[in-house]
Backbone as ProteinMPNN parsed JSONL, in Angstrom:
{"seq_chain_A": "MDQTLGKKERLSDKKDIDRLVREGKFRPGEGLRSCVLYDNGLDFSRILVSVPKKMFKRAVKRNLLKRRIREAYRRNKHLLGSRGVDILFVYCTKEVLPYSAILARVEGILRSISEHA", "coords_chain_A": {"N_chain_A": [[-5.657, 9.267, 5.455], [-8.208, 11.282, 6.631], [-11.519, 10.789, 6.029], [-13.991, 11.582, 7.05], [-17.002, 13.18, 8.236], [-17.52, 14.824, 10.802], [-19.42, 15.912, 13.727], [-18.268, 18.255, 14.742], [-17.343, 19.469, 12.457], [-19.47, 20.59, 11.234], [-21.318, 23.466, 10.738], [-23.131, 25.007, 13.164], [-23.778, 26.762, 15.216], [-25.611, 29.624, 15.948], [-24.505, 32.173, 16.196], [-22.04, 31.901, 14.875], [-22.946, 31.293, 12.304], [-24.308, 33.658, 11.625], [-22.117, 35.384, 11.582], [-20.662, 34.3, 9.447], [-22.415, 34.785, 7.263], [-22.585, 37.552, 7.369], [-19.896, 38.518, 7.216], [-18.637, 36.932, 5.336], [-17.629, 36.042, 1.948], [-19.667, 35.983, -0.813], [-19.974, 33.75, -3.495], [-20.88, 33.483, -6.802], [-22.466, 30.814, -8.568], [-23.125, 28.178, -10.866], [-25.882, 26.538, -10.263], [-24.937, 25.933, -7.705], [-24.254, 27.973, -5.143], [-21.858, 29.684, -3.052], [-20.691, 30.748, 0.154], [-17.99, 32.111, 1.763], [-15.889, 32.219, 4.561], [-12.785, 33.053, 5.457], [-11.002, 32.831, 7.743], [-11.645, 31.124, 10.446], [-10.669, 30.817, 12.951], [-10.075, 28.302, 13.833], [-8.488, 25.04, 13.498], [-9.61, 23.462, 11.602], [-12.012, 22.996, 8.963], [-15.426, 24.123, 8.548], [-18.783, 23.383, 7.539], [-21.937, 24.411, 6.108], [-25.008, 23.483, 4.8], [-27.506, 24.443, 2.552], [-30.679, 24.029, 1.211], [-33.137, 25.566, -0.345], [-36.536, 25.744, 0.723], [-38.321, 26.961, -0.864], [-37.662, 26.26, -3.442], [-37.782, 23.46, -3.511], [-40.396, 21.782, -2.454], [-40.889, 19.34, -1.263], [-39.58, 17.525, 1.414], [-38.08, 15.237, 1.097], [-36.674, 15.478, -1.332], [-35.14, 17.769, -0.766], [-33.555, 16.808, 1.339], [-32.185, 14.759, 0.011], [-30.59, 16.229, -1.798], [-29.05, 17.725, 0.016], [-27.662, 15.646, 1.267], [-26.142, 14.726, -0.906], [-24.499, 16.959, -1.418], [-23.085, 17.19, 1.02], [-21.728, 14.729, 0.989], [-20.117, 15.037, -1.306], [-18.513, 17.13, -0.425], [-17.261, 15.874, 1.761], [-15.698, 13.95, 0.478], [-13.852, 15.551, -0.831], [-12.662, 17.331, 0.912], [-10.026, 17.37, 1.621], [-8.715, 19.033, -0.105], [-8.695, 21.562, 0.972], [-6.814, 21.563, 2.969], [-5.314, 22.192, 6.149], [-6.397, 24.568, 6.909], [-8.542, 26.861, 8.616], [-11.66, 27.241, 7.551], [-14.861, 28.558, 7.004], [-17.731, 27.473, 5.326], [-20.596, 28.05, 3.382], [-22.9, 26.302, 1.558], [-25.206, 26.851, -0.951], [-27.876, 25.589, -2.576], [-29.042, 26.304, -5.742], [-30.758, 25.874, -8.0], [-33.609, 24.776, -9.86], [-33.796, 22.161, -10.628], [-33.125, 18.707, -9.961], [-29.961, 17.884, -9.628], [-27.655, 15.386, -10.835], [-25.488, 13.288, -8.831], [-22.841, 13.311, -9.804], [-22.595, 15.784, -11.11], [-22.954, 17.572, -8.993], [-20.763, 16.842, -7.431], [-18.63, 17.676, -9.092], [-19.049, 20.456, -9.07], [-18.79, 21.127, -6.336], [-16.165, 20.335, -5.934], [-14.853, 22.158, -7.643], [-15.448, 24.575, -6.325], [-14.101, 24.163, -3.871], [-11.471, 23.941, -4.791], [-11.055, 26.553, -5.794], [-11.26, 27.984, -3.421], [-9.05, 26.986, -1.999], [-6.975, 27.917, -3.588], [-7.199, 30.645, -3.263], [-6.869, 31.154, -0.519]], "CA_chain_A": [[-6.404, 10.489, 5.24], [-9.492, 11.216, 7.31], [-12.61, 11.145, 5.126], [-15.253, 11.602, 7.774], [-17.58, 14.506, 8.421], [-18.036, 14.762, 12.162], [-20.275, 16.981, 14.243], [-17.509, 19.508, 14.906], [-17.107, 20.038, 11.135], [-20.717, 21.167, 10.736], [-21.566, 24.786, 11.305], [-24.471, 24.951, 13.737], [-23.99, 27.841, 16.179], [-26.257, 30.776, 15.305], [-23.551, 33.277, 16.195], [-21.064, 31.636, 13.813], [-23.653, 31.383, 11.019], [-24.504, 35.09, 11.38], [-20.805, 35.948, 11.226], [-20.345, 33.822, 8.097], [-23.25, 35.476, 6.278], [-22.284, 38.978, 7.431], [-18.516, 38.843, 6.842], [-18.129, 36.05, 4.287], [-17.734, 36.477, 0.557], [-20.536, 35.137, -1.62], [-19.478, 33.44, -4.825], [-21.95, 32.941, -7.642], [-22.157, 29.537, -9.186], [-24.226, 27.604, -11.629], [-26.48, 25.444, -9.521], [-24.468, 25.87, -6.329], [-23.555, 29.173, -4.687], [-21.149, 29.47, -1.795], [-20.261, 31.892, 0.947], [-16.765, 31.639, 2.395], [-15.207, 33.039, 5.555], [-11.482, 32.394, 5.379], [-10.316, 32.53, 8.996], [-12.631, 30.905, 11.493], [-9.969, 30.704, 14.219], [-9.902, 26.895, 14.176], [-7.57, 24.353, 12.584], [-10.387, 22.625, 10.695], [-13.061, 23.724, 8.249], [-16.801, 23.772, 8.881], [-19.7, 23.66, 6.43], [-23.373, 24.493, 6.292], [-25.646, 23.221, 3.508], [-28.863, 24.961, 2.495], [-31.49, 23.788, 0.017], [-34.337, 26.334, -0.007], [-37.862, 25.138, 0.633], [-39.002, 27.645, -1.961], [-37.379, 25.548, -4.685], [-38.197, 22.067, -3.38], [-41.387, 21.701, -1.382], [-40.8, 18.043, -0.601], [-38.391, 17.36, 2.248], [-37.295, 14.112, 0.583], [-35.745, 16.007, -2.343], [-34.188, 18.654, -0.085], [-32.613, 15.965, 2.083], [-31.351, 14.076, -0.981], [-29.59, 17.179, -2.295], [-28.124, 18.024, 1.116], [-26.793, 14.476, 1.413], [-25.187, 14.713, -2.029], [-23.521, 18.043, -1.227], [-22.213, 16.812, 2.145], [-20.868, 13.636, 0.546], [-19.124, 15.599, -2.219], [-17.556, 17.866, 0.412], [-16.503, 14.91, 2.565], [-14.707, 13.287, -0.369], [-12.884, 16.508, -1.373], [-12.242, 18.331, 1.899], [-8.569, 17.376, 1.694], [-8.217, 20.128, -0.943], [-8.571, 22.767, 1.794], [-5.689, 21.453, 3.886], [-5.662, 22.342, 7.566], [-6.853, 25.934, 7.17], [-9.877, 26.973, 9.183], [-12.528, 27.968, 6.632], [-16.289, 28.279, 7.119], [-18.325, 27.493, 3.995], [-22.029, 27.839, 3.234], [-23.301, 25.896, 0.218], [-26.623, 27.106, -1.199], [-28.329, 24.974, -3.821], [-29.836, 27.38, -6.35], [-31.389, 25.553, -9.263], [-34.872, 24.085, -9.599], [-33.735, 20.767, -11.048], [-32.314, 17.833, -9.111], [-28.752, 17.523, -10.372], [-27.072, 14.102, -10.447], [-24.366, 13.399, -7.903], [-21.596, 13.633, -10.514], [-22.578, 17.228, -11.362], [-22.748, 18.227, -7.696], [-19.381, 16.558, -7.059], [-17.765, 18.546, -9.888], [-19.214, 21.848, -8.62], [-18.202, 21.257, -5.002], [-14.712, 20.248, -6.112], [-14.423, 23.431, -8.203], [-15.519, 25.588, -5.26], [-13.026, 23.904, -2.906], [-10.192, 24.295, -5.433], [-10.914, 28.017, -5.841], [-11.015, 28.43, -2.046], [-7.683, 26.639, -1.614], [-6.066, 28.803, -4.33], [-7.311, 32.006, -2.733], [-6.414, 31.271, 0.878]], "C_chain_A": [[-7.803, 10.315, 5.838], [-10.606, 11.687, 6.372], [-13.946, 11.056, 5.831], [-15.764, 13.038, 7.845], [-18.286, 14.494, 9.773], [-18.866, 15.971, 12.541], [-19.52, 18.306, 14.337], [-17.238, 20.202, 13.568], [-18.371, 20.613, 10.504], [-20.984, 22.457, 11.474], [-22.985, 24.815, 11.846], [-24.776, 26.088, 14.705], [-24.523, 29.085, 15.464], [-25.306, 31.961, 15.184], [-22.527, 33.122, 15.061], [-21.7, 31.734, 12.427], [-23.884, 32.841, 10.656], [-23.208, 35.757, 10.941], [-20.412, 35.548, 9.803], [-21.121, 34.601, 7.047], [-22.906, 36.962, 6.222], [-20.9, 39.307, 6.862], [-17.959, 38.014, 5.689], [-18.325, 36.634, 2.901], [-18.583, 35.481, -0.21], [-19.942, 34.977, -3.004], [-20.639, 32.896, -5.65], [-21.511, 31.606, -8.234], [-23.369, 29.018, -9.915], [-24.744, 26.386, -10.888], [-26.102, 25.394, -8.057], [-23.683, 27.131, -5.998], [-22.817, 28.849, -3.396], [-20.836, 30.803, -1.14], [-19.096, 31.393, 1.789], [-16.245, 32.679, 3.377], [-13.862, 32.367, 5.804], [-10.809, 32.082, 6.697], [-11.349, 32.372, 10.095], [-11.987, 30.715, 12.861], [-9.747, 29.265, 14.667], [-8.923, 26.254, 13.195], [-8.289, 23.344, 11.695], [-11.496, 23.467, 10.076], [-14.434, 23.232, 8.686], [-17.702, 24.15, 7.716], [-21.139, 23.745, 6.927], [-23.988, 24.325, 4.908], [-27.09, 23.692, 3.571], [-29.496, 24.634, 1.148], [-32.836, 24.449, 0.306], [-35.643, 25.574, -0.23], [-38.666, 25.753, -0.506], [-38.811, 26.904, -3.287], [-37.87, 24.11, -4.671], [-39.13, 21.94, -2.186], [-41.258, 20.406, -0.584], [-39.477, 17.881, 0.137], [-37.491, 16.235, 1.741], [-36.261, 14.602, -0.431], [-34.713, 16.924, -1.712], [-33.128, 17.837, 0.643], [-31.676, 15.209, 1.148], [-30.228, 15.006, -1.462], [-28.59, 17.553, -1.214], [-27.147, 16.874, 1.329], [-25.738, 14.434, 0.327], [-24.112, 15.78, -1.855], [-22.556, 17.696, -0.098], [-21.246, 15.709, 1.75], [-19.771, 14.146, -0.394], [-18.071, 16.386, -1.44], [-16.659, 16.892, 1.171], [-15.395, 14.252, 1.741], [-13.613, 14.232, -0.858], [-12.354, 17.513, -0.363], [-10.727, 18.387, 2.073], [-7.962, 18.507, 0.852], [-7.985, 21.407, -0.138], [-7.341, 22.73, 2.693], [-6.169, 21.629, 5.319], [-6.062, 23.782, 7.91], [-8.258, 25.913, 7.743], [-10.751, 27.854, 8.311], [-13.971, 27.573, 6.929], [-16.914, 28.447, 5.74], [-19.825, 27.23, 4.096], [-22.286, 27.475, 1.782], [-24.797, 26.138, 0.094], [-26.975, 26.537, -2.572], [-29.296, 25.937, -4.49], [-30.306, 27.074, -7.772], [-32.623, 24.705, -8.976], [-34.875, 22.624, -10.028], [-32.837, 19.971, -10.106], [-31.128, 17.359, -9.94], [-28.249, 16.153, -9.928], [-25.841, 14.322, -9.562], [-23.076, 13.806, -8.605], [-21.487, 15.135, -10.791], [-22.332, 17.998, -10.073], [-21.306, 18.045, -7.245], [-18.423, 17.492, -7.796], [-17.853, 19.991, -9.404], [-18.595, 22.07, -7.25], [-16.676, 21.223, -5.102], [-14.155, 21.553, -6.684], [-14.428, 24.544, -7.161], [-14.365, 25.4, -4.28], [-11.655, 24.219, -3.5], [-9.991, 25.8, -5.47], [-10.665, 28.581, -4.441], [-9.571, 28.152, -1.652], [-6.665, 27.499, -2.361], [-6.057, 30.199, -3.746], [-6.669, 32.146, -1.356], [-4.945, 31.044, 1.059]], "O_chain_A": [[-8.485, 9.323, 5.578], [-10.631, 12.851, 5.97], [-14.915, 10.525, 5.288], [-15.036, 13.985, 7.547], [-19.476, 14.197, 9.875], [-18.996, 16.926, 11.775], [-20.079, 19.361, 14.041], [-16.936, 21.395, 13.544], [-18.342, 21.073, 9.362], [-20.884, 22.518, 12.699], [-23.942, 24.666, 11.087], [-25.946, 26.348, 14.985], [-23.936, 29.537, 14.481], [-25.311, 32.667, 14.175], [-22.193, 34.09, 14.377], [-21.066, 32.206, 11.484], [-23.682, 33.23, 9.506], [-23.205, 36.592, 10.037], [-19.89, 36.366, 9.047], [-20.548, 35.032, 6.046], [-22.932, 37.565, 5.15], [-20.753, 40.27, 6.109], [-16.92, 38.358, 5.125], [-19.081, 37.586, 2.706], [-18.273, 34.29, -0.259], [-19.468, 35.939, -3.609], [-21.306, 31.948, -5.235], [-20.319, 31.33, -8.373], [-24.503, 29.383, -9.607], [-24.112, 25.33, -10.892], [-26.86, 24.87, -7.241], [-22.581, 27.337, -6.507], [-23.117, 27.858, -2.731], [-20.734, 31.838, -1.799], [-19.206, 30.364, 2.456], [-16.17, 33.866, 3.063], [-13.808, 31.244, 6.304], [-10.072, 31.098, 6.756], [-11.869, 33.359, 10.617], [-12.694, 30.475, 13.84], [-9.274, 29.037, 15.78], [-8.571, 26.855, 12.18], [-7.654, 22.471, 11.102], [-11.868, 24.515, 10.604], [-14.596, 22.095, 9.129], [-17.431, 25.11, 6.993], [-21.499, 23.237, 7.989], [-23.541, 24.953, 3.948], [-27.813, 23.385, 4.519], [-28.934, 24.921, 0.091], [-33.603, 23.94, 1.124], [-35.822, 24.87, -1.224], [-39.582, 25.128, -1.04], [-39.691, 26.921, -4.147], [-38.322, 23.593, -5.693], [-38.69, 21.989, -1.037], [-41.492, 20.385, 0.624], [-38.401, 18.07, -0.431], [-36.276, 16.277, 1.933], [-35.104, 14.186, -0.389], [-33.537, 16.875, -2.074], [-31.939, 18.145, 0.566], [-30.497, 15.038, 1.46], [-29.065, 14.609, -1.523], [-27.4, 17.684, -1.498], [-25.955, 17.093, 1.544], [-24.574, 14.142, 0.598], [-22.938, 15.525, -2.121], [-21.347, 17.882, -0.235], [-20.075, 15.742, 2.128], [-18.619, 13.727, -0.284], [-16.882, 16.32, -1.753], [-15.442, 17.068, 1.217], [-14.292, 14.024, 2.239], [-12.546, 13.77, -1.262], [-11.662, 18.458, -0.744], [-10.204, 19.358, 2.62], [-6.816, 18.894, 1.076], [-7.169, 22.243, -0.525], [-6.875, 23.781, 3.133], [-7.293, 21.26, 5.657], [-6.06, 24.163, 9.081], [-9.067, 25.052, 7.398], [-10.607, 29.076, 8.321], [-14.273, 26.391, 7.088], [-16.663, 29.44, 5.058], [-20.267, 26.318, 4.795], [-21.941, 28.232, 0.875], [-25.573, 25.685, 0.936], [-26.433, 26.96, -3.593], [-30.277, 26.349, -3.871], [-30.249, 27.94, -8.645], [-32.678, 23.999, -7.97], [-35.862, 21.922, -9.812], [-31.897, 20.514, -9.525], [-31.276, 16.533, -10.841], [-28.401, 15.793, -8.761], [-25.243, 15.398, -9.555], [-22.293, 14.575, -8.047], [-20.394, 15.697, -10.711], [-21.58, 18.972, -10.065], [-20.691, 18.982, -6.734], [-17.503, 18.04, -7.188], [-16.835, 20.681, -9.335], [-17.943, 23.089, -7.023], [-15.985, 21.993, -4.434], [-13.095, 22.008, -6.254], [-13.51, 25.364, -7.123], [-13.718, 26.375, -3.897], [-10.772, 24.71, -2.795], [-8.89, 26.285, -5.21], [-9.932, 29.559, -4.295], [-8.931, 28.999, -1.03], [-5.595, 27.785, -1.823], [-5.021, 30.864, -3.734], [-6.006, 33.142, -1.069], [-4.443, 31.114, 2.181]]}, "name": "protein", "num_of_chains": 1, "seq": "MDQTLGKKERLSDKKDIDRLVREGKFRPGEGLRSCVLYDNGLDFSRILVSVPKKMFKRAVKRNLLKRRIREAYRRNKHLLGSRGVDILFVYCTKEVLPYSAILARVEGILRSISEHA"}
């Protein structure tokens, strides 16, 4: 099982990000919101992680939270299968959650996406 998170699995093209935000479905969540676009036309999923500067002024904390979210996704991306799904994770709480809490939330989001698609 491939548990890497390569460059092609990260959403970076402005056109694709605009499409995700415009056409995707936002899901509320406690501490972690998500926006999902179910058919990206590819045979692999891509993610984008956002931690707003408004909530965390220090880049060190923002980067820590982004790393935790990416790691939680990397460990659980097998739940999505081989469907092409674009996902935006938005961190939306003012406290720095421990990795175990982030892992549980990301896993819950990925399970709900896999059940829906």
